[in-house]
N, C-alpha and C positions, 0 to 999 in steps of 0.2 A: 683504255690502253693507249700508250704513246707509240706512234708509228716511227719508223726509222727517220723519215725526212723531218718529222716534227722534232725529234730529239736532236738532229743535226742543226736545225735552226735555233733551238734553245741554246745549244752549245755556242753557236755563232753569236747569239745575243749576249751571252755572258762574257765570252772571251775576246770578241772583237773590240769592245771599248777599252779593255785592259791593254791589249796589244797596241792599239792606235795611240793611247795615252803614253805608253812607255816609249814609243817611237818619237813622239813629239814633245816630250817633257822638257826639252830645252827652251820651249817657247811658252812657259807656264804663265807669263803675264798676259797671254792672249786666250787662255783656255776658257774663261767664263765671263759673261756679262749679260745683263738684261737686253741690251741692244743686239748682241750676237744672237741670243735666243730668238728674238723677234724676227730678225733677218732670216734665220734658218727655217722657222716654222711657217713663215709667210708663203702661201702657195703661189703668189705672183712674183716672188723674187727671181730675177734673171740668174739662174744658177744651173750648172750641170749637176744632175743628181742621179744616184742609184739608190732605190728604196726597196727594202725587203720587209715583208710583214706576214706574220703567221697569226691567223684567227682560228682558235680552237673553240668549237661550239659544243658545250657539254649538255645542253638541253634544247632539243628541236621539237617543235609542236607535233604531238601524236606520233613520234618516231623514237626508237631506241638506238643507242650508240652515239659515239662521238664523231662529229663532222669536223672538217677543217677546210680553210681557204688559205692557200699560200699565194701571196701576191708579189710579183716582181714588176716594179715600175721604173722606167728610165725617163728622165726629163732632159730635153734638149732646148736650150735658150737661143734665141736669135735677136740681135739688136735691131734688125729691120728685115722685112720680108721682100720678096720679089713683087708681090701684088700690092700689099699695104706696107707703107714705109713707117711701121710702128714696131716697137718691141713685141715679141711673141714667144710663147712656150709651146713646144710639142711634147706630148706625153704618150708613151707606148706602154701598155699595161697587159701583162699576161698572168694566168692563174694555173695552179695545180690544185685541184679540189678533191675532197673525199666526202662522199655521202654518208649518212649515218649507218647504212648497211655495209660499209667498207669499200664500196665502188670508188676507185681512184683513177684519175686521168686529167687531161687538160681541160681547162675551162675556156670561156670565150676570150678573144683578144679585143681590147678597146683602144682606139686611137682618139686622141683629143688634141685640139689646138685652141689656145687662148691668145687673143690679141689684146695688148695693154693699150686701150684707146685713150685713156685720160689719166694723168698723174698729177695730183694736187697735194697741197700741204696736209690735208686730212687723210689722204690715202690714194687708192687707185680704183679704176673701173675697167673691166675687161669683158670681152664677148668672144664667142667662138663656136665650135661645133664638136659633136661626138660621133663616132662610128663604132658600132659593136659588130664584130665579125664572128659568125657561128663556127668556132673552131673546137667546140667541146667534143670529147670522145665518147660521151654518154649523155642521154637526155636529162639525167639527174644533175649534171654538172654545168649546164649552161642552157642557152636558148637556141632553138634550131633556126631562128630568123635573123636576117640582117636588120639592124636598127640604126637609125640616124636621127639627129636632132640638134637644136641650138643649145648653147650654154652661156651662162653669164656669171660674173664674179664681181663683188664689191668688197674692198678691203679698207678698214679704218685703222690707221696706224698712229695717229696723233692723240693717243689716249694714255700717255705715261707708261706705266708698267703693264697696262692692259693692251690687248690686241684683239680685234674682232673682224671676222670676214665671213661672207656668205657666198656660197656657190650653188647655182641652180643648173641642173642638167636635165635634158629632155630626151626621151627615146621613143621613136615611132617605127614600127615594123614596116619594112618595104619589100619583103619577100614572103612567099608561102602563106599569105593571109587567108587564102581559100582553105588551106589545110589546117592551120593552127589558130586562125582568127586574128583580128587586128590587135596590135599592142600599142598602147600610148600611155606613158607614165612619166612622172617627174621625180627627180631626186633632189631634195633641198637639204643642203648641208650648212647648218649654223655652227660657227666656230668661235669660241670665246676662250682666251687664254690669259693667264697672269704669269709674268716672268720675274724672277728674282735675279739679283746681281751675281749670284753664285752659279748661274747657268741652269738652275732647276726651273721648270715651268709646270703649270697644271691648268687643266681646263676640260672642255668638252668638244667633241667633234662627231656628233651622230649623223647618220644619213636617213632622213625622213623620206618616205615614198608616198606618192599620191597617184592613183589610177584615174586618168581622165575620163574613161568610159563608165566605170562603176562608181566612182567617188570614194572608193575604199582607200584606207591608209594603213601604213605601218610606221610607228613612232618609237624607235629605240632611244635609250638614253645611255650615255657612257661617260666615263671619267678617266682622263689621261693624265699621268704624271710622267715627266720626261726630263732628260738632262742633255744640254747642248754644250759642246766644248770645241776648241779650235787648236790646230797645229798646222801641219802642212795642208790638211784639208779641214773642213768643218764637219762635225759629227752630231747625230741626234739619235738617242736611244730612248725608248718609252715602253710603258705597259699600260693597258687600257681595258678594264672590265666593262662589259655592256649587258644591259638587260632590256627586254622588250616592255616598254611602258604601256603601249596600247597598240592593238592590231584589230582591224575590222574582222568580223567573224569569218568571212569567206575569202579573205586576202591570202594568197598562197605564194606571192613572189618573195617574201621574207618570212620564213618560219623559225628563225632563230629566237629562242627565249633567253638564253644566257650563254655568254662566251667571254673569252679573254684574248685580247690582241697583244702581241709583243712585236716591236719593230726596231729596225736599225737602218740609218740612212747616212750616206756619204754625200757631201755637198761641196761644190766648188763654184762660188758666185763669180759672175763675169764683172770685169771692170767696165764701168759705163760713165759717160760724162753728162748723162741726162740730168738737167736741172729741175728741181722741184718748183712747180708753179704755185703762186698764191691765189 
């Protein structure tokens, strides 16, 4: 059964691209290109962004009902920081989640900062940190513990129509370990995309998880097809089915067996005079 907020997001996903295109159709020569697609989908591009994503989970391990995760992510770019004089990106991520039994509420809030430490002809390298804040309104919708950890990203952009980047994030619990036990896990995100000159792109962007204490893993596989175009802003719309390829028997952090994501993003890249190094 589709809930009201899911229906509202689906309508936004369908109609927002049409409205934005109609408003910007006077700039049709800028609407599509492989270079534009690569710039917009690159997670280390210095760009102001608002990202909306709805993940409907139709099959949850040993549970009945449809779950959902609605993600709102804002990205704030800085050409240089106060402490480190390098380009950086701030990400603020919030969730509205629904458990398979219908329980709906806020999820945890995640803060993330990436410093672009090296920019070369082949791509970029960055490092930073994550902070997960326990703001969930129900135990099913998030973690009760504060978590923090380092993050790293490597982006390969000198691959023609292909683009590949890796993101590694770590989360270590720093509160209520006596009550809930210590948490330590990694999220590894391999991303491989192919972009066409008409603005269409396709690829994969799964989030693999590894528990440092138990050695258990969850390895989903997904396939995204999307479309990027440009006018007064730059836009990115996509759909992405996902299946769980492998999960350790006792791993409970990701119980999603099958779901579909749909997303829509507004993007405003910054003007920068940073020269590419050889």
